[in-house]
MILO-162954 format. One record per residue: x, y, z of N, C-alpha, C in turn; residue in three letters. Coordinates in pm, whole numbers. Atoms other than C-alpha are relative to their C-alpha. Example, Ala and Ser with C-alpha at 12.3 -4.5 7.8 and 13.67 -1.06 7.14 Angstrom:
// residues 2
{rec {89 -119 0} {1230 -450 780} {90 120 0} ALA}
{rec {-82 -119 -6} {1367 -106 714} {-77 109 73} SER}
// end
This chain:
// residues 117
{rec {24 43 137} {10923 4738 13937} {80 -127 -29} MET}
{rec {-63 127 35} {11003 4395 13802} {119 23 -93} GLU}
{rec {-120 -7 84} {11348 4351 13647} {-37 -36 -144} ASP}
{rec {34 24 141} {11328 4367 13266} {40 -140 -46} LEU}
{rec {-40 137 36} {11521 4040 13231} {-103 -100 49} LYS}
{rec {100 92 -55} {11266 3867 13455} {-130 6 -78} ASP}
{rec {123 -14 80} {10976 4007 13254} {14 -79 -130} ILE}
{rec {-22 69 127} {11127 3873 12932} {4 -151 20} VAL}
{rec {-1 144 -29} {11197 3532 13087} {-143 -51 21} LYS}
{rec {140 38 -24} {10834 3523 13200} {-75 -17 -133} LYS}
{rec {64 12 133} {10727 3579 12836} {27 -138 -60} TYR}
{rec {-33 127 66} {10912 3270 12708} {-63 -118 73} TYR}
{rec {67 105 -77} {10776 3053 12991} {-149 -2 -37} ILE}
{rec {143 -9 33} {10423 3178 12913} {-29 -52 -140} ALA}
{rec {27 44 137} {10448 3121 12539} {20 -152 -12} VAL}
{rec {-23 146 6} {10590 2769 12589} {-113 -77 67} ASP}
{rec {112 64 -70} {10302 2686 12828} {-135 35 -61} LYS}
{rec {124 -51 62} {10045 2856 12602} {-86 74 102} ASN}
{rec {66 -82 -101} {9959 3083 12896} {-19 140 -58} ASP}
{rec {18 -124 75} {9816 3363 12685} {-30 120 90} LEU}
{rec {28 -112 -89} {9690 3574 12977} {131 63 49} ASP}
{rec {-130 -52 -46} {10044 3604 13117} {75 62 -116} THR}
{rec {-70 -51 119} {10190 3649 12769} {-48 140 -34} LEU}
{rec {52 -130 41} {9959 3939 12682} {24 107 106} PHE}
{rec {-18 -98 -109} {10009 4105 13023} {138 66 -5} SER}
{rec {-137 -51 7} {10377 4165 12939} {11 117 -98} ILE}
{rec {-7 -97 109} {10299 4390 12641} {-100 114 20} PHE}
{rec {87 -117 -5} {10151 4740 12621} {-108 -9 -107} ALA}
{rec {110 1 97} {9825 4803 12438} {43 49 -138} ASP}
{rec {-47 -55 128} {10017 4991 12167} {122 -76 -53} ASN}
{rec {-114 83 42} {10264 4705 12104} {18 5 -153} ILE}
{rec {-36 17 141} {10443 4697 11769} {97 -116 -5} VAL}
{rec {-79 123 8} {10581 4355 11680} {38 -25 -145} TYR}
{rec {-52 30 134} {10802 4296 11376} {61 -139 2} LYS}
{rec {-41 140 8} {10866 3938 11270} {12 -37 -147} ARG}
{rec {-16 36 140} {11001 3796 10942} {-122 -79 -53} PRO}
{rec {111 70 64} {10725 3683 10706} {-136 59 29} GLY}
{rec {127 -63 -37} {10457 3908 10855} {14 152 -14} TYR}
{rec {4 -146 -11} {10356 4271 10820} {15 34 147} GLU}
{rec {-6 -37 -142} {10426 4462 11141} {-137 -17 67} PRO}
{rec {122 22 -78} {10170 4365 11404} {-10 117 97} ILE}
{rec {13 -123 -78} {10040 4683 11565} {-127 -4 84} GLU}
{rec {113 -6 -91} {9815 4710 11870} {-31 -135 62} GLY}
{rec {26 122 -75} {9700 4458 12126} {-100 -92 -71} MET}
{rec {97 86 69} {9400 4334 11922} {68 -83 -108} ALA}
{rec {-71 73 106} {9625 4238 11628} {103 -96 58} ASN}
{rec {-98 85 -68} {9889 4099 11863} {-69 -127 53} PHE}
{rec {76 116 -49} {9627 3873 12027} {-42 -90 -116} LYS}
{rec {42 78 116} {9497 3765 11686} {117 -84 -54} GLU}
{rec {-117 75 45} {9851 3664 11585} {20 -125 85} PHE}
{rec {-25 114 -88} {9897 3440 11890} {-117 -98 5} TYR}
{rec {116 88 -10} {9543 3302 11891} {-35 -69 -131} GLN}
{rec {44 54 129} {9501 3239 11516} {111 -17 -103} LYS}
{rec {-90 -5 115} {9793 3325 11286} {137 -63 21} ASN}
{rec {-132 56 -29} {10105 3190 11458} {4 -144 -49} ARG}
{rec {-4 133 62} {10215 2876 11270} {55 -107 93} ILE}
{rec {-56 94 -97} {10368 2713 11578} {-113 -61 83} ILE}
{rec {97 70 -83} {10158 2449 11752} {48 -8 144} LYS}
{rec {-59 13 -134} {10391 2388 12047} {151 1 -13} GLU}
{rec {-146 2 5} {10754 2412 12141} {62 53 127} GLY}
{rec {-77 -44 -117} {11026 2522 12378} {112 94 -45} HIS}
{rec {-108 -96 21} {11255 2823 12382} {111 -26 101} HIS}
{rec {-117 8 -87} {11606 2787 12523} {76 130 -17} THR}
{rec {-66 -130 6} {11763 3120 12610} {148 -17 32} LEU}
{rec {-144 13 -22} {12140 3148 12580} {63 129 49} SER}
{rec {-57 -127 -41} {12194 3519 12648} {-110 104 11} ASN}
{rec {93 -112 -16} {11994 3812 12782} {83 122 41} ILE}
{rec {-71 -125 -28} {12134 4164 12772} {-106 107 23} ILE}
{rec {99 -103 -31} {11938 4442 12939} {69 132 33} ALA}
{rec {-41 -137 -33} {11999 4814 12944} {-125 86 -22} SER}
{rec {129 -69 5} {11676 4998 13025} {4 114 -101} ASP}
{rec {124 74 14} {11466 5042 12813} {7 -122 -92} PRO}
{rec {-14 107 98} {11606 4763 12594} {39 -132 64} TYR}
{rec {-42 135 -36} {11638 4387 12631} {23 -75 -131} VAL}
{rec {-33 82 117} {11809 4164 12375} {14 -144 48} ILE}
{rec {-1 141 -36} {11758 3788 12389} {50 -82 -117} VAL}
{rec {-45 99 97} {11951 3519 12202} {-48 -136 48} GLU}
{rec {43 132 -40} {11819 3167 12195} {-30 -89 -118} GLY}
{rec {43 91 106} {11686 2873 12004} {-138 -52 32} GLU}
{rec {135 54 -13} {11344 2728 11944} {-5 -137 -63} PHE}
{rec {28 133 53} {11248 2364 11898} {-147 -29 24} ASN}
{rec {143 26 -17} {10888 2267 11835} {-62 -70 -118} GLY}
{rec {84 60 104} {10610 2141 11614} {-88 110 -58} ILE}
{rec {87 -96 66} {10429 2354 11358} {-141 -57 -12} LEU}
{rec {139 44 13} {10053 2337 11301} {-19 -103 -111} LYS}
{rec {10 100 107} {10115 2132 10985} {64 -133 40} ASP}
{rec {-59 123 -50} {10288 1865 11198} {150 -11 -19} GLY}
{rec {-144 8 24} {10642 1937 11082} {77 52 121} SER}
{rec {-87 -44 -109} {10930 1984 11326} {63 133 -36} LYS}
{rec {-60 -131 20} {11084 2326 11373} {121 15 91} SER}
{rec {-117 -38 -79} {11429 2433 11486} {57 126 -62} HIS}
{rec {-62 -123 47} {11573 2781 11460} {66 71 118} THR}
{rec {-55 -90 -100} {11791 3024 11646} {-61 138 -26} THR}
{rec {66 -130 13} {11664 3375 11710} {69 103 88} PHE}
{rec {-31 -114 -87} {11736 3717 11851} {-127 83 6} VAL}
{rec {114 -89 -22} {11454 3923 12000} {53 128 64} ASP}
{rec {-35 -130 -56} {11495 4294 12068} {-130 64 51} VAL}
{rec {116 -61 -65} {11246 4448 12313} {32 143 40} TYR}
{rec {-7 -133 -56} {11182 4810 12403} {-113 11 102} THR}
{rec {97 -10 -109} {11006 4879 12734} {-31 145 34} PHE}
{rec {42 -128 -56} {10813 5171 12876} {-95 -30 116} SER}
{rec {84 20 -119} {10663 5176 13226} {-24 -148 32} SER}
{rec {9 141 -36} {10733 4805 13273} {-69 -89 -100} GLY}
{rec {67 79 104} {10555 4691 12954} {81 9 -129} LYS}
{rec {-67 -1 129} {10706 4592 12620} {-87 76 -100} ALA}
{rec {74 -79 100} {10605 4849 12357} {45 -35 -142} ILE}
{rec {-50 45 130} {10819 4710 12073} {71 -133 19} LYS}
{rec {-76 125 5} {10952 4368 11986} {34 -26 -146} ARG}
{rec {-44 32 136} {11154 4274 11679} {74 -133 8} HIS}
{rec {-59 134 2} {11239 3910 11609} {83 -17 -126} THR}
{rec {-89 35 111} {11528 3799 11388} {27 -150 9} TYR}
{rec {-28 143 4} {11570 3435 11282} {130 -27 -73} PHE}
{rec {-119 49 69} {11893 3261 11185} {-29 -146 -33} ASP}
{rec {46 134 36} {11746 2960 11010} {-145 9 -42} GLY}
{rec {139 7 37} {11383 2868 10974} {-79 116 62} GLN}
{rec {89 -105 -51} {11142 3162 11004} {-133 -63 39} SER}
{rec {128 55 -48} {10844 3065 11213} {-80 114 51} VAL}
// end
């Protein structure tokens, strides 16, 4: 089984490259994603809709500063720099908390310290 830290790193690479197939493959069909400014996103169909239509980020890059893993949890600290769909620049720091089951993320909760995107 792939190391949980490696799976999470693969997510950030995929999202920065807009590689949605890889991104979606990391999460279970029953994913629950909590993110400031949105109702909880539940299930793969809603999760895909968020990334394909509702996410306000056009492009950007995540820089990870710390990853802590203790199965089934992974906590990631980092920062994001990018461009929003309205053309404005974005910078924020974040913490993501993941819960895994059978090698797939079943829960993700994002916390922002700064701009919520």
